[in-house]
N, C-alpha and C positions, 0 to 999 in steps of 0.2 A: 715562461718564454716571452719575456718583454723585450722589445727592440730598443736598445739603449740609444740608438741614433735618432729616435723621435724626441728625445730630451735635448732640445736645441739651445741656442745661445740666449733667446729671449722668449721662447714659448715651447709648448709640447704639441706636436703636430704629425698626423700620419693618416693612413687609410683606415676608414671605419670598418670594423669586423676583422681586420688583420692586425694593425698596430693599435688602433684605438678601439677599446672594447668596454662594455659595462663593468667588467671585472677590474680593468685598469682604472676606470673612473672611481670605483669604490676604494681601491688601494691608494689612489692618488688623494682622495678625500681624507683618508686616515693619515697619510703623510703630511698633507697640507695643514690639517687640523692640529697635528702633533707640533708642527713647526710654529703655528700661531700660539699654541700654549706656552711654548718655550720662549716666545717673544712677549708673553704676558698679555695676549689678546684673547678675548673670550667671545667675540662676535665677528662674523664675516659676511660679506655680500656674495651672492651667486647669481649670475645671469646667463642667458644662452641665446644664440642666434637662431635663424629660421631653418637650419639644416634638419633634414628628416631624422637624423640620429641624435640631435641635441637633447630632446626631452628625456629620453631613457638614460642618456649619459648623466644628465643633471640629477635625476632621481638617485642614482647610485653614488654620485659624488656627494650629494647632501647627506646620504646615509653614512658614508665614511667619515665626513667631517663631524657629524653629531656624535659618533661613537667616541670621538676624542674629547667630548665635553664642550665643544664650541657651539655657540648658538649661530643659526643661519638665517639671514634675511634673504628671502627668495624674491628676486626681481622678475622672474619669469622671462617671457620673450622680450628682448630689448636689443637695440643696437649697441655696439661697443661704446660709442660716445654717451649714450644714456647711462650705461653702467659706470662710466667715468664720472658723470655728473652725480650719480648717487653717492659716490664717495663723500662729496661735499654736502649735498643735500641732507643726508642722513647722519653725517659725522661719523662715518665708519671707514677708517683709512686702511682698508685691506679688502681683498676679494678675489674671486675667480670667475672668469668669463669663458664660456664654452663656445668656441668659434674656430673656424679654419680660414677666416677672413675671405680672401679672394681665391683660395685654392679650389680644385675641382670638387664637384658635388659629393663624390664618394669619400671625401676626407673630412676630418674634424680635429679639434685640438682644444688647448687650454692656455689662456693668458692669466697670469696671476700677479698680484701685488701685495707687498707687506707694509707699504707706507701710504697708499692712497695718493701718490704723486705720479709714479710711473710704474710700468710693469717690471717685474723682476728680470734680471739679465745675468750674464756671466755663468757662473757655476750653480746658480739657484735651482735650475731645473734638474741638473745632474745631482744635486743634493737630495731632491725628492726621489729621484730614481734609486739612489743608494739607500735611502731610508726604507723604500719598498723592498729592495732586495735583502736588506738586513732584518726586515720585519720590525723596524725601529719605531714602534707606535705607542702612544699613550692611549689607553682604553679605559673609559669610565663607565660605571654601571648606570650613572645618571646621564642620559642622553642630553645633548644640547637642545635648546628650544628652537622651534621653527616659526617664522613669521613671514607672511607674504605681504609685499608692499608694492603698490602701483605708483610709478613715478612719471608716467607719460604726460599728464596734465602740467605738472610742475616744469618738466623738461621743455615742453612746447612754449610755455610762458618765458622761460629763461632765454631760449634761442631767439624768439621774436622780439623780445624787449631789447636785444643787443643790435637790432638792425634799424637804421634810419634812412628810409628811401627818399630820393630827391623827386623832382617834378616830372622827369622823363618817364614815360610809360614804355616798358620794354616787353617784347615777346620772348618768352623763356620756355625752353623745352628741358624737362628734367627726366632722367632715365634712372629708375631704381634697379633695373636689371633683375627684377623679381627677387631681390635680396631683402634683407631685414629692414632697410629704410622704407620699404613699402608699408610698414605698419604705422608710420608717422609722417612721411613726407607730405602727403596730400593736406593734412591738417596744418602743417607749418606753412607751406606755400600759399594755401588758401587764405591765410591771415592777411596776405598782401594782394588779394585778388582784385581789389579796387584800383590798384596801382600797376598791376602786371597782367599781361595776357599769358595765361599758363597753359601749357600742353604737356600732360604727363605721358611717360612711356613705361610700360612694363612695371606698373605700380601695384601689381598684385603679388603677394608673397607666394613664392613657389620654389621649393628647395631643389627642384630639378633644373632650375635656371634655363628654361626652354628656349629663350630668345637669344641669349649670348652669355658667354662666360663673364662672371662678375668681377672683372679686373679692369678698371678704367685707365690703368697705366699703359695698357696694350692697345694700340690704335685700332687694330682690326676688330676688337670687341665693340667698338663704337661706330661701326660702319652704318648701322641703321640710324643712329642719332645724327651722324654727319649728313646723311641724305635728307632727313627730316628738316634739319636746320636750313639746308639749301633750298629745298622745295617750298617750305613755308616761310622763308625769308625771316627767320628768327634772328634775334640779336645775339643769343648765346645758347649753347647746349651744355647741360651739366649732368655728369654721371657719378654714380657712387659704387663702391665695392660691396661685397657680400654682407659685411657687418657694419658698414657705414662710416668708417673712420678715414676713408680716403676719397679724394675728389679727382675727376677727370673733366677737362674743358674742351668744348668745341667752339671755335670762334664764329664770327658773323658770316664768314665765307664758307663755313662747313668744314674747316680744316682743324686738325688736331693741334691743340696748344700744349706743348710740354710744360710741366710745372715750373721749371726754372724760368720760362718766359712769363708764366703767371706771376711768379715772385717779382720779376722786374716790374710788371704792371702795378702790382700792389705797392712796391716801394716807391715808384714814381708818384703815386698818390700820397703815401704816408709822409714823405718828406715835405709836402706842402702844408701839413698840419702843425699846429703849435705843440710844443712840449713832447714831441716824439723823439726818443733817444735813438740816434742813428747808429745802430749796431745790429748785426745779425749773423747767422751761420746757416749753412746749407750742406747737404750731404755730399759725399765724394763723387756721386754719380752726376752731379750738375755740371753744366757747361761753363767754360771759361767766359762765355758771353755774359753770364750772370755776374761773375766777379768783375769784369771790366765795367759793366754798367753801374754796379754798386760803388766801385771806386770813383767813377764820374760824379755820382750823386752825393759823394762824401760820406757814405755809410761804411763804417768799420765792419769788415766781414772776414769770414774764414770757412775753409772746407772742414767738415767733420765726418765722423764715421756714419755709415748707414745703420739703420735699425731703430724702430720706433721707440724702444725702451731707452736707448741711449740719447736719441735726439730729444725725447720728451723731458728727460732728466736735465739735459743741458738747457733747454728752453726755460725750465722752471728755475734752475739755479741762477742763470744769468738774467732772468726776467726780460728776455728779448721781446721787443714789440711784435715782431713777426719773423718766422723762420720756417724751414721745411725740408722735405726730401723729395727727390724726383719721382718717387713712387706715388705721391699724392697725399702723404701725411703733411699737413701744414699746421702751424701753431700760431694763433693770434692771442697776443697778451696785451694789446693796447687798450681794448675795452671788453675783453673776453677773458675767460680763465685758463686759456691755453690748451683746452682739449683738442686733439686732432679729430675734427668733426667735418665730414664731407658736406653735409647739408649746410652747416654754418659757413664753410669756406665758399660754397657756391653763392650763398646769400651776400657775403661780403663783396664778391665780384659784382653781383647785381647792384648792390648799394653804390659802388664806385661808378658803374655805367649810368646809373639813374641820376647822377649829379653832373653829367657832362653830355655834350651832344656828339662826342666822338665814339667811333666804333672801337672794338678791341684791336683791330688792325691798325687804326689810326693812333691808338694809345701806345702802340709798340713800334712806331716809326723810329728809324735811326738807331735801333739797337745793333750791337756788334753781330756780324753775320758769320756763322760757323756752319759748315756742312757736318752733319752728325749721323751716326747710326742710332737705332733704337737700342734698348738693352738687349744684348744677345746672351742667351743662356746656353751654356755648353753642358751637357749631362756628364757629370763626373761623380763616381761613387763617393759617399760621405767620407769613407776611410782614407781616401787619397787626395781629396780636393785641396786641403791646406798644404800638402806637400808640393802640389803643382804650383800653387801660388808662390811658395817659398823659392822654387826653382826660377820662376819668372823674376822674382826680386833679385836673385843672384845674377841672372843674365843682365838685368838693367844696371846693376852695380859694376859689372865687368865692362859694360859699354859707357860707363860714366854718365848715364842719363840723369837728368834732374828728377827726382822722385819724391813722393809723399807717401809715408807708410802708416797713416792714421787708420786705414782700413783697406787691406789688400795692397795693391801697388798702383798708384796714380803717377803716370809719366807725363812730364810737361816738356813739350817741344816749343820752339819759337813760334810755330803757327799751328799748334794743335795739341791734343792730349790723347792718352790711352789709359783706360782703367781695366784692371783685372783683379777680381776679388772672389773669394769663396762665399757663396750664399749661406746664410744662417737659417734659412727656412726650407731648404731642399737640397737634394744631391746635384748641385749645379755650381759651375763657375760662371759669374756674371761679368760681361765685358761691355764697354761702351767706348767708341772712338769718335773723335771730331777733328776737323781741320778747316782752314780757311779756303781750301780749294778741294775739289773732288779728287784731283790727282794725288794730293797729299793724304787725304783721307783714305783712299784705297791703299796707299803705301803703308800707312800705319796699321790699318786693319789687317792686311796681308801678313805683315811682320809678326804681329802678336797672335793671330789665329793660327798661323803655321807653327808658331812656338808652342802654343797650347796643345794643338793636335799631335805634335811630335812627342 
C-alpha cells in the first residue's frame, strides 16, 4: 500500500506514518542500492535533517542499501548543504538525504543523487517506485560496509573561507527557525563576531518548530524576525528553511525582501567586479522587474523552470556566476561551488553590505516597480492538477496571449504577468500575479483565479 503520488518530480515526500514509513525507507534503500549497483557505484552517502522521524528512517534506509552490497558513508545529522558539500569533500558523487525541507513537521522525505552534481529529477523517483513494486532488487549475502564520517568542521572552514567582510560593522539577526541550521549556524556566524553584532533567533534544534513554520519564502513565517529587525534597528535579518538550503531576507526597515529583489542587489554588486561573466537565469516565478533590471545592467538573462534539481543542473552546466529561484534557492559560482546554501547566501549579502555605507533600501533604489501577489497555492488533487494547467494553456492560446511554457503557463502582458503552474512538491497549483498598477493586478488575478476555480 505505497502511495505512488509521493514519488514526485524531484524528490519523495509525504506524511510520516502514513506515506513515509520505516518499511518504505527500507524498500527504498534496496531499490536505490540496486540502481547504484547497475550504475557501477559501490558507495553512497546518507544524511538526515532534524525531524523527529529522520533517525529511524535513516536506520532502515541504510539497512536496505547495504543489502544490495553498497557501502554507506553515514553523515548523521546534517543540513542539506552540508550533505552537498560531502559529495566533493569525500569524492563520493551520489547519495540520499532524508528531509522534507520546509514542509510541516509531520512530513518527511528523500532527496537523492546519482552524479553528485544535482538531485535526481524527472522519472527517477518513479523508477524507484516501480522497482519497489516489482521487487526488482539486487540482494547480496555480503552486506555493504558502513562508515560514519563527521564533516562539520570542514564545512565550517569551507563556508567561512569564502567570505571577505569589509570595514563596516553590521548588526545582523539570523533566524534558524529551530531547523537543522541550528546545529552549525552559531559556529559559522561567530567566526565573524569581531566584525558583526550578532543576534540569533530560534537557534536550538527542535523538530516541532515551535516558533514558526520553517519556510522563509512565506512572509508571515518571518513576522518575529521582522519585528526584531525594527525594534533592534538591525541592518538585516536572515532566515533559513528546515534543512538549510534556502534563504529569506528582511531588510533594514523590517520589510520582507523577495528573492528576485535580492538577486537584483547581488547583480548590481557583481557587475562592478572584474572578470564576472554577465549571464544568469531565474525561475519562472520571478518578477519582470528582475528581467528589466538585468537588461539595464547588460546581464544576459532568461526565465527557467522552477525546481531545485533543474536549476542546480543548469547552474552547473552553464557555470553561471549567480542565479536562483524565488523560493530562496540561490547558486553562487563566482567564488563558491554552487551549492544552494541559505547560510552562505546570507553571508554573501552581509559581505556586500559590509563594503558600502548604503542600506538594503538604498542599494535597491530605482528598480522597476511592480505590484505583486505572493505565491498563491490552490489545493488541487495530484491526479488532476496538470490537467487544470493544460486547460489554462488552451485558454491563453485561444485568447492569443503571449505565453512561455517552460514550466506551467507564464502569461506576459504589456504591463504585468500571470503564472499558473502545477507544484511538484504537493497537491497544489501555484500562482503569482504582478502588474504596474493595483487596478491591473486585480484584473489579472481575478481573471486567472476565476478560471482556476471554475
